[in-house]
FIKE-411675 format. One record per residue: residue in three letters; x, y, z of N, C-alpha, C in turn. Coordinates in steps of 0.02 Angstrom, whole numbers, plus 50000, padded with zeros to 5 digits. Last residue first. Example, Ala and Ser with C-alpha at 12.3 -4.5 7.8 and 13.67 -1.06 7.14 Angstrom:
2
Ser506424988850354506844994750357506455000250394;Ala506604971650390506154977550390506604983550390;
//
This chain:
601
Pro480585848646760480535852446698479905850846659;Arg480135850046935480285845946876480175849846812;Thr480035855147060480335859447009480475855746945;Ala479485845747144479165852347142479435856747085;Asp480335834947130479635834147110479295840947102;Leu481505840147184481485838347114480775837947089;Glu481085841447316481285847447279481265846147204;Asp480865827947349480305832647351480465838947310;Ile482175823547341481685820947293481075825447291;Leu482685830347451482955831847385482475829347330;Arg481945824147552481855831247540482125833247471;Glu482455811047547481755812247529481625819647514;Ile483735813247594483635810747525482925812247502;Met483415817147723483765821847680483695819647607;Ser482835805847779482395811547764482745816647719;Leu483875797447810483475795947751483025801847730;Gly484345803647928484775802947869484385801747805;Leu483215802448011483495809047996483925808747933;Ser483065788648020482535792647989482785799547969;Trp484185785348092484155783248022483605787147985;Phe483845791348215484465793148182484425791348108;Gly482725785448266482645791848234483265794148196;Pro483215774248334482895773348268482805779948230;Asp484785775248406484115778348407483795777448338;Arg486045771248385485585766248415484865768848418;Ala486745781948342486545777148291486075771848319;Asp486525797948390486585791248419486315786148370;Leu487095814848409486845809348367486975802648402;Gly487705826448453487015825148473486695819548434;Phe489005827648428488565830348377487825829348394;Pro489625820848531489705828148528489265831548476;Ala489235807148497488915810748552489025818248548;Leu490005800648404489425804348380489095808648433;Leu490985794248480491185799148429490605803448405;Glu490265785448560490665790748592490855796148542;Ser489715777048463489265780748508489635786548541;His490825770948402490425775848364489975779948409;His492255770748513491645767748486491225773048451;Lys493965774748476493345775948512492755772648475;Ser495045771848397495155772048469494525773248510;Gly495185771548261494805766148292494865766148367;Gly495205788848240495325782448209494885777048239;Ala495205801748289495125796248337495265789448307;Glu495195810548185495835809248217495795803248266;Leu493835811548157494275808148110494935806248143;Leu493375818648271493075812048253493555808148208;Ala494115830248259494225825948317493945818948304;Phe493545835748145494235833448142494395828848201;Tyr492275838648201492335834048144493045831348139;Arg492555848248296492275841748317492345836448263;Glu493025858248210493465855548262493215848748286;Ala491885860848132492495858248100492965855148152;Phe490975866348225490845859748194491485856748166;Gly491105878848276491435873448311491355866648280;Glu489645883148196490145885648243490445879748282;Asn488605878748120489275876448101489825879148146;Ala487075873348135487545877248176488245874948161;Lys486375868048025486015871348079486475875948120;Glu487335862047946486935867447918486575871447972;Tyr487815852348035488275857548010487875863547983;Gln486705844048046486955847648106487395853548086;Ala486675839447916486095843047941486295847048004;Tyr487855832447915487805838447874487205842747895;Leu487535821748000488075826348018487995832947980;Ser486545815547922486375818147988486895823248011;Asn487315812147812486715816247803486515819547869;Val488245803847874488465810347848487875814947835;Leu487415792947907487785796547959487975803447934;Cys487005788847781486495791347829486835795347885;Asp488275785047732487875790247698487365793247745;Gly488715775047822489095781147813488685786747782;Phe487715765247803487845767947870488185774847863;Ala487935762647669487295765447690487355768647759;Tyr489235757447679489105763147636488455766647657;Ala489095746247761489475751947787489355758247745;Tyr488495736347691488045740547732488415746647760;Val489565729647626489175734647590488725738947634;Tyr490235719347687490535726047691490005731347673;Phe489825706547670489415710847712489725717647724;Pro491435700547628490715699147637490395703747689;Ala492585706347538492395707847607491645706747617;His492825701147409493375703447451493185704147524;Ile491565697247356492135692647357492645694747409;Phe490735707947367490465701447386491035696347394;His491495718247311491425717847384491145711147407;Gly491395717247171491985714647206491915714047281;Ile490245712847065490265716647127490825713847172;Tyr490015705246953490605709646953490665713847016;Thr488855697346969489505694046962490105698746969;Trp487645703146969487935701947035488665699747029;Leu487175703446839487565709046863487855708246933;Thr486365694146778487085692446783487485697746822;Glu485085698846762485195693746814485935692046824;Tyr485055706746652485145710046717485325704946771;Gly484725699146545485435700146558485565703346625;Glu483265707746506483635701546499484385702946504;Asn482905721246624482955718146558483355711646560;Leu481895726446729482505722446737482595718246674;Asn481305742546722481235735946690481905732246698;Ile480755752946850481325750446811481185743446786;Gly479675755846929479885760946881480455758746836;Ser479395746847027479095745646961479295750746909;Gly480955744747122480245746047112480025745147040;Leu482195742847181482135747747126481405749447111;Ser482035733247283482365739647298482245744947244;Glu481345722347227481115725347290481395732347298;Ala482135719347116481445721447107481175724947168;Ser483325715847183483315721447136482605723947125;Val482975704647256483165710747293483165716847247;Glu482635696047146482165697547200482345704047236;Met483805695147072483215698347041482705700147094;Trp484625688447164484815695047138484205698647109;Phe483975676247179484055680747237484195687847214;Thr484125671647048483455672747075483495677447135;Glu485505670047039485175675046997484475676647023;Ile485665659347126485965665847143485635671347103;Glu484975649747051484745651547118485025658347139;Glu485735648846935485045651046930484765653146998;Thr486935643246980486915650246956486205652946956;Arg486655633847131486695634447058486665641747039;Leu487565631347280487065635147243487185634847168;Glu487745617947395488015622047341487455625247300;Gly486845619247553487145615747497487375620547443;Gln486425626747659486035620647644486325616747585;Arg487215637547660487285632947717486885626547706;Arg486765645047555487375640947545487475636047602;Ala485715652547608485565646747566486175642147557;Thr486475662347677485995658047713485855651747673;His487195668247575487565664747627487105660247668;Val486135673547495486635668947467486965664947522;Lys485435682047583485095676547550485595671247526;Arg486445691047617486125687047670485765681047640;Glu486695696847494487215692747526486905688347580;Phe485475703847477485675698547430486195693947462;Ser485555713147581485015708247581485175702347535;Tyr486665720247532486705716847597486165711447602;Phe486115725447416486685720847411486755716847476;Ser485175733847474484935728147434485485723047424;Ile486075742747529485675738647575485365732747537;Gln486565748147410487015744447454486635740247506;Arg485425754447356485755749047319486205744947365;Val485125764147457484645758947436485005753047403;Val486435770947471486005768647526485565762847504;Thr487105773147351487485772147412487065769147467;Asn486135775147256486625769947244487015768247308;Leu485495785947315485125779647307485605773847295;Met486525795247302486295793247369485905786647366;Asp486605796447164487185794147201486975791647271;Glu485325801447140485505794847113486125792047149;Val485425813947202484935809047226485125801947202;Lys486395819647119486545818247189486065813247218;Ser485695820546998486295816547001486475814747073;Ala484685829447036484505822647015485115818047019;Leu485455840847061485065837847115484885830547098;Leu485945843146931486405841746986486045838347044;Ala484755845846863485145840046844485645838146899;Phe484375857846927483945852046930484335845646915;Arg485425865946888485325864546959484895858346968;Gln485205866346752485815863346776485755861546850;Lys483985873146753484005866346726484635862746749;Pro484335885646808483865881146844483895873946818;Asp485975891346813485445889146767484985884246804;Thr486935892346911486465897846903485875896146858;Ala487905883847024487445882846967486935888446965;Ala488605885047140488875888547081488415888147021;Asp487935876847228487935884047242488165888047180;Leu488275864447171487585866747171487545874247182;Leu489635863447198489405863647128488695866447123;Ser489555863047338489935868347305489715869147232;Arg488845851547360488555857847381488905863747348;Phe489765842047309489105842847278488805849747296;Thr490815843547400490925844947328490255846047293;Leu490205839647520490495846347514490575848247440;Met489875826447487489345831247502489605838347495;Glu491145820547472490685820847415490155826247426;Gly491575821847604491945825247551491525825847488;Phe490675813247666490655820447683491025824547629;Val491115801247614490445803547595490365811047611;Ser492385801147676492315800447604491645803247581;Ala492175801947813492535807447780492445807147704;Thr491405789647833491185796247854491515801847813;Glu491795776847811491485780347754491285787547771;Ala492225772247933492735773347881492445777147821;Leu491235768648018491465775648021491955777347966;Thr491045755647978490455759747988490635767147993;Leu492305749847979492005751747915491405756347923;Pro493415756848103492895752048083492525754548021;Thr495065761848061494395763948079493885758648060;Pro496715760548122496195757948078495495759348105;Ala497465765648235497285770048179496725767148136;Met497895756548330497245759948341497045764748286;Leu499085750848288498575746548317497895749948323;Glu499935761048237499715755448195499125751648223;Gly499355777648291499815772048287499505766048251;Gln498615789148295498435783948343498925778048342;Lys498975796948189499265798648254499115793448307;Ala498185793048083498845790048089499165791448157;Ala497025799748061497005794448112497695791548126;Leu497385808247957497235811048023497245805848078;Arg497555799147852498115803247875497995806047945;Gln496255793947841496805789547859497415793447883;His495555805547802495385802047864495965797747888;Val496155808147678496205813047732496075809647799;Gly495735796547608496445797947619496555802847675;His494335798147608494645792347641495375793847658;Gly494305809747528494055809847597494335804047638;Leu494745804547409495175809347443494955810147516;Glu493645797047374494265793547392494755798247428;His492705807847350492575802247397493225799147421;Ala493275815747252493105818747316493015813447370;Leu493335805947150493945808947176493825812047245;Thr491975804247131492375798547155493035801047184;Met491655816647079491375814747144491755808847174;Val492325815346959492525820747005492265819147075;Asp491605805146902492315803946919492575809246966;Arg490405811446878490425806246930491145804546950;Ala490765819546772490605822746836490625817546892;Lys492185811746688491475813446696491355816546765;Gly493475807046666493325813946652492605816146661;Met493905794746704493635795246636493375802346621;Tyr495055786146803494765792646788494565793146715;Asn495035776246917495045774846845494685780746813;Leu496105777847060495525779747021495585776546952;Met496795775347219496735772847151496075775147121;Leu497885782947334497215782847304497255779947234;Tyr498755778347481498775779247408498055778647382;Pro499255785847640498845781547597498985782947523;His500925785847711500305789247691499895784347650;Val501945782447840501985784347770501345788247753;Thr501695778747968502285782947958502375784947885;Thr500635770147966500515776847992501105781547983;Val500535761947807500715762047877500685769247901;Thr499265762547710499885758647710500105757647783;Pro497615762047642498085764147694498715759847690;His496975766047490497305760547524497775763347578;Ala495485769547420496025772747457496335767347500;Phe494885765747253494965764447324495495769047354;Ala493895760247116494275765547149494325763847223;Gly493875749146973493575752847028494025758347054;Ser495125736446936494525740446922494315744346984;Ala496885736546907496315734546948495725739246934;Lys497525735946740497465739246805496845736846842;Gly497545730346614497725726146670497665729346738;Glu497815745446535497725738346524497965734546586;Arg497175759446629497705755846594497525748546586;Val496635775446666496405768646649496965765446608;Pro497545785746785497365783546717497055776546715;Ala497845788446928497205790246898497045787046830;Asp498445786847082498535783647016497865784246980;Ile499205797347202498595795547165498795792247099;Trp500365801647254499965797447298499305795247264;Gly501315810647203501255803847176500875799047220;Lys501255823347261501815818847279501735811747254;Glu500175831647238500845834247225501395829047229;Phe498985826247276499055828447206499775830047188;Phe499195823947409498995818247367499095819947293;Pro499405836447469499975832347450499805826247407;Ala498045841547495498455843947439499035839347421;Ala497425837247615497265834047551497755835647496;Ile497855845247718497965838047724497875834547657;Glu497475857747669498175856647689498335849147693;Val496105856247659496515856947598497245855447613;Leu495775856047794495605850347753496015850447688;Arg496135868647837496525862947861496395856747819;Pro495165876947786495825877047755496255871047776;Ser493545870247771494105871647816494755871847778;Phe492515872347675492365869547742492915871347792;Arg493165877447569492595881247595492385878747663;Gly494065867347540494305873447571493745877747599;Tyr493295857847475493585856147540493775862547577;Ala493065865247359492495863247401492745861447471;Asp494365866247310493995872347327493405870747373;Leu494645852747288495025856347339494675862947359;Val493725849847183493695846347247494045850247302;Thr494095858847081493405858447104493375855347173;Thr495445855947060495255862447086494555862347115;Lys495345842647009495735844047069495505850647101;Ala494595845046892494355840446945494695841947011;Thr495465853346823494805855846844494515851546899;Glu496525844746802496635850846841495975853746866;Trp495955834846721496195833146788496275839446831;Asp494415840246641495125838346640495365837646713;Phe492855834346619493255837846668493985835646661;Ile491805836346485492345832346511492765836746559;Arg490045839546503490725841446486491225836546516;Asp488725837746527489085832046498489805833946477;Asp487575841446639488235843946619488645838046593;Ser485905837946581486485837046625487115839846594;Met484755838246510485065844746523485685844146567;Pro484385824646505484565828246443484925834846454;Leu485215815946640484635819446612484845823346550;Pro486145800646623486095807846640485465810846609;Ala485695784646687485765789146629485725796446651;Asn485565774546776486055779846792486165784646733;Arg484505767746711484475769146783484955774846802;Asp484505763546581484305770446594484385772546667;Trp484725750246573485285754546553485125762046561;Ala483485745146608484035744446655484615749146638;Asp482225757346562482595751146552483195751046599;Leu480855764146652481555764746629481815757746613;Arg479185764746593479685761846639480375763046609;Asp478585773646508478185770746562478645767846616;Lys479485788646463479395781346462478915779346518;Gly480045801346460479485799846416479355792346410;Phe480975804746551481235801746489480675799746441;Trp480165808946654480605813946622480875811346556;Glu479595796546688479175801846659479605806946623;Ala480715790546744480415787546685479975792646649;Lys480885798546857481385798846804481115795846739;Met479775794746933479835801646910480325802046851;Lys480135781546956479525782946919479535790146892;Tyr481285783647031481365780546965480715781246924;Tyr480745789547150481205793247106481225790247036;Arg479915779547205479635786047185480095789447135;His480845769447231480255768147190479975774647162;Ser481815776247314481985773647248481375772547204;Leu480825782547421481455784747393481545782147322;Arg479665776847463479715784147466480325786747430;Pro479925762947449479385766147410479445773747407;Tyr481085761447541481125760347469480565763847430;Ala480935762147677480935768547640480975767547565;Glu481065749547722480405752547730480355759047690;Arg482425748147698481955744247659481245747047664;Val482935757147795483045758447723482535754547682;Ala482515751347916482325758247900482385759547825;Thr483135738647910482405739247913482175746247891;Glu484495742147911484205738447854483445739247852;Leu484575748848037484745752247974484415748747915;Ala484235738448123483815744548122483945748448057;Glu485305729848097484615727648082484145733648078;Val486335737648148486325736148077485625733848056;Val485975737648283486045744048248485995742848172;Glu486025724248318485385727648320485405734348282;Arg487375721248313486935718348261486275722148259;Glu488455735148342488005730048367487545727748311;Val490125736948287489435739348286488985733548307;Ser491455734748247491295737448313490605740548315;Asn491755728048134491545735048126491395738548192;Ala491995715348181492555719148151492385726548145;Leu490675712348217491195712548268491795716648243;His490045712348093489825717148144490365717948198;Arg490705701548035490795708248007490595713548058;Ser490235691148114490965692448112491105699348083;Asp488855691448089489105693448154489855694848154;Ala488195687147977488565693447972488885695548037;Ile487565675348012488045675147957488445681547950;Asp487515672848190487235675648129487765675948075;Lys488325666548285487625664648279487305666948214;Tyr489925659248284489505665148269488795662948257;Gly490835649148314490225649648352489825655948341;Arg491965645048248492035650448298491405651448339;Trp491505635248162492025633548211492055638848267;Arg490595643048088490365637248127490875635448181;Asp491415652548025490895654748071490665649048117;Ser492215643847945492515648047996492005650248048;Ile491195638447863491625634047903491935638047961;Glu490695649947801490255645847844490665641347890;Lys491785654047725491555658247781491125654247828;Asp491825643447635492415644847676492215649047737;Lys490595645347572490705639347613491295640347660;Ala490855657347508490305657047556490375650947601;Leu491925653347426492045658247478491485658347530;Val491275643847341491855641947382491955646747440;Asn490235651347281490095645347322490675643647368;Thr490995661147213490515663047265490355657247310;Ile491705653147122492065657247171491605659147229;His490615647947048491055643447086491435647347140;Thr490095659446991489675655447035490105650947079;Phe491165663146912490975667546967490505663947017;Leu491155652446819491735653546862491535657746923;Arg489905654646760490045648146792490635648846841;Lys489965667046700489625666446765489715659646798;Asn490505670746581490975668946635490635667446701;Glu489475674246500489945669146475490415666646529;Ser488935684646573488565678346568489015672646545;Leu489885694546550489805691946618489435685246617;Thr489675696546413490315693946436490255691146507;Lys488315701046416488515695346374489165692246401;Thr488295712246499487945706246520488135700146480;Leu489105721146421489265719446491488935712846511;Ala488415722146300489105719446301489285717146371;Gly487205727746344487205721346310487895718046311;Phe487675739846399487315734946441487335728046409;Ala488195745846284488645744146340488325739046386;Ala487025747446209487565743246183488045741146238;Lys486335756346292486055749746279486595744946253;Arg487155767546286487045764246351486795757046340;Lys487065770446151487725768946180487645765246246;Glu485715773246139485995767646102486685765546129;Glu485535784846217485275778446241485585772546204;Glu486755796646256486415793246201486195786246223;Lys487445799946373486795803046360486405799246307;Glu488175786646474488175791246416487475794146406;Ser488325777246570488075783746592488145788946537;Met488875766246515488195765446541487905772146567;Arg490185768946492489715769946435488985769346458;Ser490725764746612490685771946599490195773346542;Leu490745751146594490295753846644490195761346633;Thr491775750846497491095748546480490585751346529;Gln492865755346568492635759246510491925757246490;Glu492975745146664492855752046685492585756346627;Leu493195733246585492615734046627492465741346643;Gly493785737646418493835734446483493215735946524;Leu493235734946245493365739046305493475734646366;Thr493225735446075493395731246132493605735646191;Glu491885739445970492485741946004492615737746066;Gly490685735045921491275734045881491925736545911;Ala489815738446028489705741145960490345740745918;Val490865732146134490345737346135490305740546066;Asp491385718446200491295720846132490705725746131;Phe492515717446330491805718446314491755721646245;Lys493575706546423493485711346368492745711546348;Leu494445703346576493845702846534493815708346482;Ala495505705146661495655702646594495045702346548;Ala494975709046782495405713846747495545711646675;Met494305697346818493915703346803494335708346763;Thr495395688746841494895687146790494515693446769;Glu496015695246946496375694446883495905692646826;Asp495005694647046495285701047023495615700446955;Phe494785680647061494245685147042494525691547012;Leu496065676447102495765673647041495205678247016;Arg496205683547222496645684947165496355682347100;Asn495195677347298495165684547283495595686247224;Trp495715664647306495095665547269494985672947253;Ala496835667347387496925664447320496305665547277;Ala496285671947507496715676347467496785673847395;His495545660447552495215666847536495645671247491;Gly496755649447523496025649747527495755656347504;Thr498075650547528497815645647480497055645447481;Val498215660047626498495661547560498255656547507;Tyr497615653847739497315659847709497565660947638;Lys498235643847806497875641947746497555647947711;Asp498745650147920499205647647868498845646247802;His497555652747994498005658147972498445655947914;Phe497065640148022496655644947985497095650447955;Leu498185635548098497985632248035497565636947992;Glu498155644048207498745644048163498575640848095;Glu496945640348264497035647148240497625647548191;Val497295627448301496775628348250496815635348221;Arg498235630148398498445626448339497925627148283;Asp497475637148499498015640248462498195636748397;Glu495685636048490496325633548517496885635748470;Leu494805651448450494915644248450495585642448482;Gln493605663748494494315661848486494395654348493;Tyr492415669048523492465665848458493185663448444;Pro492455676048642491985670348637492075666248573;Arg493465686148611493605680348653493115674648647;Ser493245697648543493275691548502493385685248544;Lys493355707648633492675706048610492665699548570;Arg494685709648647494375705048694493645703648678;Leu494955719348551495245712648545494855707648588;Glu494355730548607494095727848544494325720648534;Glu495175731748720494455730748728494145727948664;Phe496445734148666496325728148707495585726648711;Trp496175746648607496375740948566496255734448603;Pro495875754648720495365753448669495535747448624;Lys497165754048789496575750648816496025749648764;Tyr498335760248760498115755048714497475751548736;Arg498545768348868498395771648804498125766548753;Ala498955759648966498255761848967498055765348902;Leu500315758848945499895753148926499165755248921;Gly500665771448997500835769548928500405763848903;Val500265770549130499925775349086500055773549012;Asp500045757649234500485759649179500105764149130;Arg499105754349331499795755749352500205759149297;Ala497925752049263497925757049317498625759049336;Phe498285741649177498095748149149498145753649202;Ala498465731649274499045733849233498895740649202;Ala497175729949319497675732349366498285735049329;Asp496605724549204496365730949229496875734049278;Leu497295712249198497385717249145497165724149168;Val496835705849312497555706949303497685712349252;Gly495455705449288495725709149346496455710749339;Asp495355696949176495155703949173495465708149229;Glu496725686249138496135687749178495995695249177;Ile497185682248973497365685649034496735687349073;Arg496755677648854496715672948909496945676048975;Asn496995687448763496295686148779496205680848834;Ile498355686348748498085692148782497375690848805;Glu498405674948669498605674448739498365680448779;Leu498005679948546497635674448576497775674048651;Thr498965689548520498285691748533497865686248565;Phe500105680548512500085686448554499375688648571;Phe500125670048423499995668448493499835674748534;Leu500585675348305499855674248312499675673048385;Thr501875676348274501615681448319500875680448335;Arg502105666148185502495666148247502235671248298;Thr501365669548076501125663948117501485663848185;Ser502085678748007501605681348057501295675748098;Leu502825670547921503165674147974502675676548028;Thr501805665747835502235661147872502555664647932;Thr501315677947783500875673447819501275668647863;Leu502445682847719502165686547775501695682247816;Lys502635673247618503155674447668502855677847730;Glu501425674447545501615668047576502125669147632;Gln501485687747502500935685447545501115679047581;Thr502635686947420502635691147480502085688947528;Asp502205678447318502775676547360502785680547425;Gly501125686047264501025679347291501585677247338;Leu501795697947224501235698147272501155691247305;Phe502715692747133502955696347192502415696647245;Lys501845687347036502295682947075502535686447138;Val501245698946988500835693647017501265689147061;Arg502355705546935501995708546991501565703347027;Asn502675696446835503165697946886502835701146948;Pro501545696146751501725690146790502235691546845;Asp500295707746743501025707246739501255701346782;Gln498985709846767499145704946715499905704046707;Thr498775719946853498645713246879498805707846829;Asn499515733846882499465729446823499395722146847;Gln499265740247001499415744346942499385740246877;Ala499155730247095498535733547072498655737847010;Tyr500495727147126500085722447087499485725947057;Asn500835738047205501235736647145500845731947098;Leu499905735947307499855741947265500255741047200;Tyr500375723747365499715724247334499655730247287;Ala501675726847407501575721247361500895721847326;Phe501415737547496501835738547436501705733047385;Ala500655731247596500365736747556500755737647491;Ser501595721947646500965719747618500655725047573;Leu502605730447695502755725547642502115723347607;Arg501875737447794502235741047741502365736347682;Gly501395727647881500935731847843501265735347784;Phe502585722547936502125718147898501675722247853;Val502985734248000503395731447945502985726647903;Ala501945736048093502095741248044502495738547985;Asp502025724548170501415725848132501545730948077;Leu503235726848235503175721348188502575722448142;Lys502815737448316503335738548267503335733048214;Glu501865730948395501645736348351502165737848298;Tyr502695722148465502175719448421501945724848371;Arg503435731048540503775727048490503275724048440;Gly502395736348621502795740648578503155736848523;Val501985724848689501515728348645501885732848596;Ala503125722148765502895717348714502425720548665;Glu503115733248848503695732048804503495727348748;Ile501935731748919501995737348873502575736348825;Leu502145721349008501745720148948501825725648896;Lys502755722849126503195722149068502805721249003;Asp502125722449253502225728949219502705728549159;Gly501815709949302502445712949321502615719349283;Ala500635705849251500665706549323501295710249345;Ala500995704949118500475709749138500495710949213;Leu501925694549122502145701249103501635706449125;Glu501075683849156501615685749201501855692749187;Ser500315683549042499985684849107500495687049158;Leu501295680448945500965687048945500605688549010;Lys502015668948918502235673048975501835679448983;Gly501825661748803501685658448866501835662648927;Lys503035670848715502515665748711502445662048778;Tyr504125679648725503475681448755502965675848756;Glu505335675448668505355679348730504675680048764;Ala505015668248553505425665048605505375668848672;Glu504305677748479503975671648501504355668448559;Phe505325687148457504705689148490504355682948519;Ala506275679948383506445682448450505825684148490;Asn505515677448267505805671948306505945674148377;Thr505265690548226504705686248244504935680148284;Glu506595695048200506215697848256505615693648275;Lys507055687648088507415687548151506975689548209;Glu506065690147991506295683348003506625682848073;Leu506015704147991505435700148014505635693048031;Phe507285707047939507095709448006506515705248033;Ala507155701547812507645698647858507495700747930;Leu506185710147761506035702947767506515699547815;Asp506935721947764506335721347806506115714047814;Ala507955718947673508125720447742507525719647788;Lys507245717347553507615711647581507775712747655;Val506785730447538506305724947544506655718947576;Glu508025737047527507575738747582507045733247592;Asp508585732447410508905730447473508445731747532;Ser507295727947291507735732647325508025729747389;Gly506425722147203507055718647217507535722647258;Thr505395731247192505255724547219505885720747236;Gly505915747547253505725742747201505655735847232;Pro505995756647359506235758647292506025753947236;Tyr504485757547459505115754147441505335756547372;Leu503695769047500503675762547534504325758847523;Asp504005779247419503945780847490503885774547532;Ser503915773847294504575773847325504555776047398;Leu502805773747217502805769347275503465769447313;Asp501925784847142502625784147158502665780147223;Trp500565782847029500885781747094501645782047090;Glu500165796646920500255789546933500635788746998;Pro499035809046856499555806746901499575799146907;Leu498825814746689498545811246747499105808446791;Glu498785829146605499265824146629498995821046693;Gly497185829946521497805832846546498275827346570;Phe496145823446464496095824746536496695828546563;Ala496475821146334495935825946347495875827746421;Asn498195818446375497625817446331497095822646348;His499615811146429499365817646406498785816346357;Gly499745797646457499855802546510499575809346492;Ala498375788546383499055790846385499135795946441;Gln497325774946421497435782046420498185783546420;Pro497335760846307497365763846373497495771346368;Gln496245759646163496915760146193496865762846264;Ser495115747846103495205754146138495885754246173;Val495145740645947495335739646017495465746446049;Ala493925735945827494395740845852494535739545926;Met493845721545730493585724945789494115729645817;
//
């Protein structure tokens, strides 16, 4: 059996960039790492000794700002070490030295941060009147008011300090440990695709080849290997769902997704309205589109391996790295030169890791570090048009994180519901640029179809994932789930969301196993649909009147987590609490499908 080799630095894609993590630390054994660990050892002890049990007194005496400043500095050092350990690990999850460094660092940081855990717990016990008076007297403290307000939303779910410490300490042997097991298992899996041994990313890439036999072989290899490992994935899912149930029960969350909504600073009613709107739109969107696509392929129904298949007239060229870079930056530049100015350093300074390598983490992401450094982007670049769109997406995240950095460590992080704004907007800019450049009607048709599929994957598929998670976590509260039960839930939501135009072939029932978001961040997935519908609405506003739009857009990104989504969307005349907001976002997808239907080949 032939073994596929990892990408070399120089190949059909050109020279692909790799991370230079020295902006964080020179190396895992460097003096700088040791110095920061020593700083945390000393400063967390001093912080606890000086402030524990005294925050109400400090708030009344105008000294709270000093404690907040020291806490933010500690947060920055914790964040820097944590990001470095994870990014170093993500480059090769099979390297025992990297694995050990990550594990050791996580343990040390968890132990040290236990000493500062009291700070946020105690802040939430300060009387509202005392805190409001402190804000009124101290302009410096008042700047942090949004952070305090978000923090105090968790007051009803806060536990006694010793219990909070226990939950915190056990994180490394609980949630974090199971996440590592999932990641390392997934990175080590091998798939026999027509006699060639591939990793997950390469196998998934084969699922979008033009030749049906290649797609079918990849689907068979993918489902065979996943099926052989589904006992482990079932166990991981059961453990983490139970772990979440225990935490939710102790804290008193009423709904299985309430902790995610709280973290996202979004009301449950808004998410329920989104889910309802998307599910009601399934027949008009995914069901209709996949029936149309089946007709284009001369089939009564698409097979599962045809869902993301390119159309016969699609652009199947390989995009080398320089072309991908130019395509995305040119699209960004058409919107605003400032966007290019913020994005360009990612390509120039080792902030992107693009090649597929043995043991490298799967997927793509933009990882924030600390506000005094910069984010890092991970790709598994295979040279396809979708990889160019992924670059546009992750680069949008990176731009957003750089712009929000001005808010500082405590307020720069953006709720997930808004965190997808710049990424999806970056994709839209790149798509529109490619569409404007397409002169061949068939190429234009193929580009439109590809964009519709991306939108369906972002909106319909992610909401179906959310529905699946709700089924799994709800059922887990009644007892441990068998693989067959999880598979039944998966097939139910897949049939509902995809419709009768797609045949859910044998093996499809295993595909829930490789979705990392289910493991890493339960209920994260609705943020993608939120972001896509939000950007569709934003882009509609941009098309109607782009005068001053860029300035308002940058202001939204620069706000980070310092403002609620309602306040950030108001300058655009948008309100996520209005049911019409979701209809507007979904209507853009429907209009593209209408255009495809009217111009079908």
